[in-house]
C-alpha positions as protocol buffer text, in pm:
chain_id: "A"
residue {
  index: 1
  type: MET
  ca { x: 21806 y: 1429 z: -960 }
}
residue {
  index: 2
  type: LEU
  ca { x: 22086 y: 1384 z: -704 }
}
residue {
  index: 3
  type: GLU
  ca { x: 22329 y: 1314 z: -986 }
}
residue {
  index: 4
  type: ILE
  ca { x: 22255 y: 1648 z: -1147 }
}
residue {
  index: 5
  type: ILE
  ca { x: 22302 y: 1830 z: -816 }
}
residue {
  index: 6
  type: ALA
  ca { x: 22629 y: 1646 z: -760 }
}
residue {
  index: 7
  type: ILE
  ca { x: 22753 y: 1734 z: -1108 }
}
residue {
  index: 8
  type: LEU
  ca { x: 22656 y: 2101 z: -1056 }
}
residue {
  index: 9
  type: ALA
  ca { x: 22821 y: 2115 z: -714 }
}
residue {
  index: 10
  type: PHE
  ca { x: 23139 y: 1955 z: -860 }
}
residue {
  index: 11
  type: GLY
  ca { x: 23140 y: 2217 z: -1134 }
}
residue {
  index: 12
  type: VAL
  ca { x: 23119 y: 2497 z: -878 }
}
residue {
  index: 13
  type: VAL
  ca { x: 23403 y: 2349 z: -669 }
}
residue {
  index: 14
  type: VAL
  ca { x: 23621 y: 2310 z: -978 }
}
residue {
  index: 15
  type: SER
  ca { x: 23541 y: 2669 z: -1079 }
}
residue {
  index: 16
  type: VAL
  ca { x: 23633 y: 2808 z: -739 }
}
residue {
  index: 17
  type: ILE
  ca { x: 23964 y: 2609 z: -735 }
}
residue {
  index: 18
  type: PHE
  ca { x: 24045 y: 2725 z: -1088 }
}
residue {
  index: 19
  type: ASP
  ca { x: 23978 y: 3089 z: -981 }
}
residue {
  index: 20
  type: GLN
  ca { x: 24216 y: 3058 z: -686 }
}
residue {
  index: 21
  type: ILE
  ca { x: 24490 y: 2905 z: -903 }
}
residue {
  index: 22
  type: TRP
  ca { x: 24442 y: 3174 z: -1162 }
}
residue {
  index: 23
  type: LYS
  ca { x: 24467 y: 3454 z: -902 }
}
residue {
  index: 24
  type: GLN
  ca { x: 24787 y: 3304 z: -761 }
}
residue {
  index: 25
  type: HIS
  ca { x: 24935 y: 3287 z: -1115 }
}
residue {
  index: 26
  type: ARG
  ca { x: 24844 y: 3648 z: -1189 }
}
residue {
  index: 27
  type: ARG
  ca { x: 24988 y: 3758 z: -854 }
}
residue {
  index: 28
  type: LYS
  ca { x: 25314 y: 3590 z: -935 }
}
residue {
  index: 29
  type: GLU
  ca { x: 25325 y: 3752 z: -1282 }
}
residue {
  index: 30
  type: GLN
  ca { x: 25268 y: 4092 z: -1125 }
}
residue {
  index: 31
  type: GLU
  ca { x: 25541 y: 4040 z: -872 }
}
residue {
  index: 32
  type: MET
  ca { x: 25782 y: 3936 z: -1142 }
}
residue {
  index: 33
  type: ALA
  ca { x: 25689 y: 4235 z: -1360 }
}
residue {
  index: 34
  type: LYS
  ca { x: 25773 y: 4474 z: -1073 }
}
residue {
  index: 35
  type: THR
  ca { x: 26139 y: 4371 z: -1062 }
}
residue {
  index: 36
  type: GLY
  ca { x: 26377 y: 4588 z: -1261 }
}
residue {
  index: 37
  type: LEU
  ca { x: 26739 y: 4619 z: -1329 }
}
residue {
  index: 38
  type: TYR
  ca { x: 26840 y: 4726 z: -976 }
}
residue {
  index: 39
  type: ALA
  ca { x: 26625 y: 4456 z: -817 }
}
residue {
  index: 40
  type: ASN
  ca { x: 26788 y: 4191 z: -1038 }
}
residue {
  index: 41
  type: ILE
  ca { x: 27137 y: 4318 z: -950 }
}
residue {
  index: 42
  type: HIS
  ca { x: 27065 y: 4310 z: -575 }
}
residue {
  index: 43
  type: ALA
  ca { x: 26904 y: 3964 z: -603 }
}
residue {
  index: 44
  type: LYS
  ca { x: 27218 y: 3832 z: -776 }
}
residue {
  index: 45
  type: GLN
  ca { x: 27445 y: 3995 z: -514 }
}
residue {
  index: 46
  type: GLU
  ca { x: 27246 y: 3822 z: -245 }
}
residue {
  index: 47
  type: ARG
  ca { x: 27270 y: 3487 z: -426 }
}
residue {
  index: 48
  type: ILE
  ca { x: 27648 y: 3536 z: -459 }
}
residue {
  index: 49
  type: ALA
  ca { x: 27684 y: 3611 z: -87 }
}
residue {
  index: 50
  type: LYS
  ca { x: 27479 y: 3309 z: 0 }
}
residue {
  index: 51
  type: GLN
  ca { x: 27679 y: 3081 z: -227 }
}
residue {
  index: 52
  type: LYS
  ca { x: 28007 y: 3210 z: -77 }
}
residue {
  index: 53
  type: ALA
  ca { x: 27875 y: 3147 z: 280 }
}
residue {
  index: 54
  type: GLU
  ca { x: 27773 y: 2792 z: 189 }
}
residue {
  index: 55
  type: GLY
  ca { x: 28108 y: 2719 z: 16 }
}
residue {
  index: 56
  type: LYS
  ca { x: 27945 y: 2643 z: -316 }
}
residue {
  index: 57
  type: PRO
  ca { x: 28077 y: 2753 z: -661 }
}
residue {
  index: 58
  type: VAL
  ca { x: 27999 y: 3120 z: -698 }
}
residue {
  index: 59
  type: GLU
  ca { x: 27830 y: 3273 z: -1001 }
}
residue {
  index: 60
  type: ARG
  ca { x: 27984 y: 3602 z: -1114 }
}
residue {
  index: 61
  type: MET
  ca { x: 27860 y: 3938 z: -1232 }
}
residue {
  index: 62
  type: ARG
  ca { x: 27913 y: 3999 z: -1601 }
}
residue {
  index: 63
  type: LYS
  ca { x: 28188 y: 4240 z: -1699 }
}
residue {
  index: 64
  type: VAL
  ca { x: 28106 y: 4570 z: -1860 }
}
residue {
  index: 65
  type: GLY
  ca { x: 28055 y: 4522 z: -2233 }
}
residue {
  index: 66
  type: ALA
  ca { x: 28006 y: 4145 z: -2203 }
}
residue {
  index: 67
  type: LYS
  ca { x: 27715 y: 3981 z: -2389 }
}
residue {
  index: 68
  type: GLY
  ca { x: 27406 y: 3996 z: -2167 }
}
residue {
  index: 69
  type: ALA
  ca { x: 27547 y: 4261 z: -1932 }
}
residue {
  index: 70
  type: PRO
  ca { x: 27340 y: 4572 z: -1880 }
}
residue {
  index: 71
  type: THR
  ca { x: 27444 y: 4867 z: -2097 }
}
residue {
  index: 72
  type: ALA
  ca { x: 27491 y: 5228 z: -1994 }
}
residue {
  index: 73
  type: ALA
  ca { x: 27157 y: 5303 z: -2160 }
}
residue {
  index: 74
  type: ALA
  ca { x: 26986 y: 5039 z: -1952 }
}
residue {
  index: 75
  type: PHE
  ca { x: 27120 y: 5201 z: -1634 }
}
residue {
  index: 76
  type: LYS
  ca { x: 27006 y: 5546 z: -1750 }
}
residue {
  index: 77
  type: ALA
  ca { x: 26657 y: 5415 z: -1826 }
}
residue {
  index: 78
  type: ALA
  ca { x: 26642 y: 5232 z: -1492 }
}
residue {
  index: 79
  type: ALA
  ca { x: 26754 y: 5548 z: -1301 }
}
residue {
  index: 80
  type: LYS
  ca { x: 26449 y: 5733 z: -1434 }
}
residue {
  index: 81
  type: THR
  ca { x: 26209 y: 5492 z: -1260 }
}
residue {
  index: 82
  type: ALA
  ca { x: 26423 y: 5389 z: -960 }
}
residue {
  index: 83
  type: LYS
  ca { x: 26254 y: 5437 z: -625 }
}
residue {
  index: 84
  type: LYS
  ca { x: 26437 y: 5659 z: -378 }
}
residue {
  index: 85
  type: LYS
  ca { x: 26488 y: 5512 z: -30 }
}
C-alpha cells in the first residue's frame, strides 16, 4: 500500500515540476515573440557598444541592400506597429 502511495506522490511531484518547466518555456517564447525589428536593432547596437567597451572584435550592422538586411518594406511594416515613447 505504501508503494502505491509513493508512486502516486512521485507522479504528482513530477507533474508539478513539468508544469513549472512548461510555463517557463512558454514565457520565454512569448517574450521572444514580442521583439520586433526595432527591438532587434537596438539589441544589436547595445551588443556592439558592449563589445567596443570590452575591446573585443565588433560585429557590424548590415549595409542597405545586403543579404539579410531589413528592407524598406520591413521598416514600413514595423512602423505601423511601433510603440510610441
